[in-house]
PyMOL CGO cylinders between C-alpha atoms (Angstrom):
from pymol import cmd
from pymol.cgo import CYLINDER

trace = [
    CYLINDER, 18.04, -11.74, -14.68, 17.52, -15.35, -13.54, 0.3, 1, 1, 1, 1, 1, 1,
    CYLINDER, 17.52, -15.35, -13.54, 15.56, -14.15, -10.50, 0.3, 1, 1, 1, 1, 1, 1,
    CYLINDER, 15.56, -14.15, -10.50, 13.38, -11.91, -12.66, 0.3, 1, 1, 1, 1, 1, 1,
    CYLINDER, 13.38, -11.91, -12.66, 12.78, -14.78, -15.08, 0.3, 1, 1, 1, 1, 1, 1,
    CYLINDER, 12.78, -14.78, -15.08, 11.77, -17.03, -12.17, 0.3, 1, 1, 1, 1, 1, 1,
    CYLINDER, 11.77, -17.03, -12.17, 9.31, -14.40, -10.91, 0.3, 1, 1, 1, 1, 1, 1,
    CYLINDER, 9.31, -14.40, -10.91, 7.78, -14.12, -14.39, 0.3, 1, 1, 1, 1, 1, 1,
    CYLINDER, 7.78, -14.12, -14.39, 7.52, -17.91, -14.63, 0.3, 1, 1, 1, 1, 1, 1,
    CYLINDER, 7.52, -17.91, -14.63, 5.78, -18.16, -11.25, 0.3, 1, 1, 1, 1, 1, 1,
    CYLINDER, 5.78, -18.16, -11.25, 3.42, -15.33, -12.20, 0.3, 1, 1, 1, 1, 1, 1,
    CYLINDER, 3.42, -15.33, -12.20, 2.64, -17.05, -15.50, 0.3, 1, 1, 1, 1, 1, 1,
    CYLINDER, 2.64, -17.05, -15.50, 1.99, -20.40, -13.80, 0.3, 1, 1, 1, 1, 1, 1,
    CYLINDER, 1.99, -20.40, -13.80, -0.25, -18.73, -11.22, 0.3, 1, 1, 1, 1, 1, 1,
    CYLINDER, -0.25, -18.73, -11.22, -2.23, -16.92, -13.92, 0.3, 1, 1, 1, 1, 1, 1,
    CYLINDER, -2.23, -16.92, -13.92, -2.50, -20.14, -15.92, 0.3, 1, 1, 1, 1, 1, 1,
    CYLINDER, -2.50, -20.14, -15.92, -3.80, -22.10, -12.91, 0.3, 1, 1, 1, 1, 1, 1,
    CYLINDER, -3.80, -22.10, -12.91, -6.31, -19.34, -12.07, 0.3, 1, 1, 1, 1, 1, 1,
    CYLINDER, -6.31, -19.34, -12.07, -7.52, -19.37, -15.67, 0.3, 1, 1, 1, 1, 1, 1,
    CYLINDER, -7.52, -19.37, -15.67, -7.98, -23.15, -15.65, 0.3, 1, 1, 1, 1, 1, 1,
    CYLINDER, -7.98, -23.15, -15.65, -9.78, -23.07, -12.30, 0.3, 1, 1, 1, 1, 1, 1,
    CYLINDER, -9.78, -23.07, -12.30, -12.08, -20.28, -13.49, 0.3, 1, 1, 1, 1, 1, 1,
    CYLINDER, -12.08, -20.28, -13.49, -12.88, -22.18, -16.70, 0.3, 1, 1, 1, 1, 1, 1,
    CYLINDER, -12.88, -22.18, -16.70, -13.51, -25.37, -14.73, 0.3, 1, 1, 1, 1, 1, 1,
    CYLINDER, -13.51, -25.37, -14.73, -15.90, -23.54, -12.37, 0.3, 1, 1, 1, 1, 1, 1,
    CYLINDER, -15.90, -23.54, -12.37, -17.78, -22.04, -15.33, 0.3, 1, 1, 1, 1, 1, 1,
    CYLINDER, -17.78, -22.04, -15.33, -18.12, -25.49, -16.92, 0.3, 1, 1, 1, 1, 1, 1,
    CYLINDER, -18.12, -25.49, -16.92, -19.45, -26.91, -13.64, 0.3, 1, 1, 1, 1, 1, 1,
    CYLINDER, -19.45, -26.91, -13.64, -21.97, -24.08, -13.37, 0.3, 1, 1, 1, 1, 1, 1,
    CYLINDER, -21.97, -24.08, -13.37, -23.19, -24.70, -16.93, 0.3, 1, 1, 1, 1, 1, 1,
    CYLINDER, -23.19, -24.70, -16.93, -23.30, -28.48, -16.38, 0.3, 1, 1, 1, 1, 1, 1,
    CYLINDER, -23.30, -28.48, -16.38, -25.61, -28.05, -13.41, 0.3, 1, 1, 1, 1, 1, 1,
]
cmd.load_cgo(trace, "trace")
């Protein structure tokens, strides 16, 4: 269960980072 939880946590962090990066890129595009 701990291993599965760790995988979910890593997946969540990865998705979160991708979402932030995508939002940041969109903001930069609008700013220009």
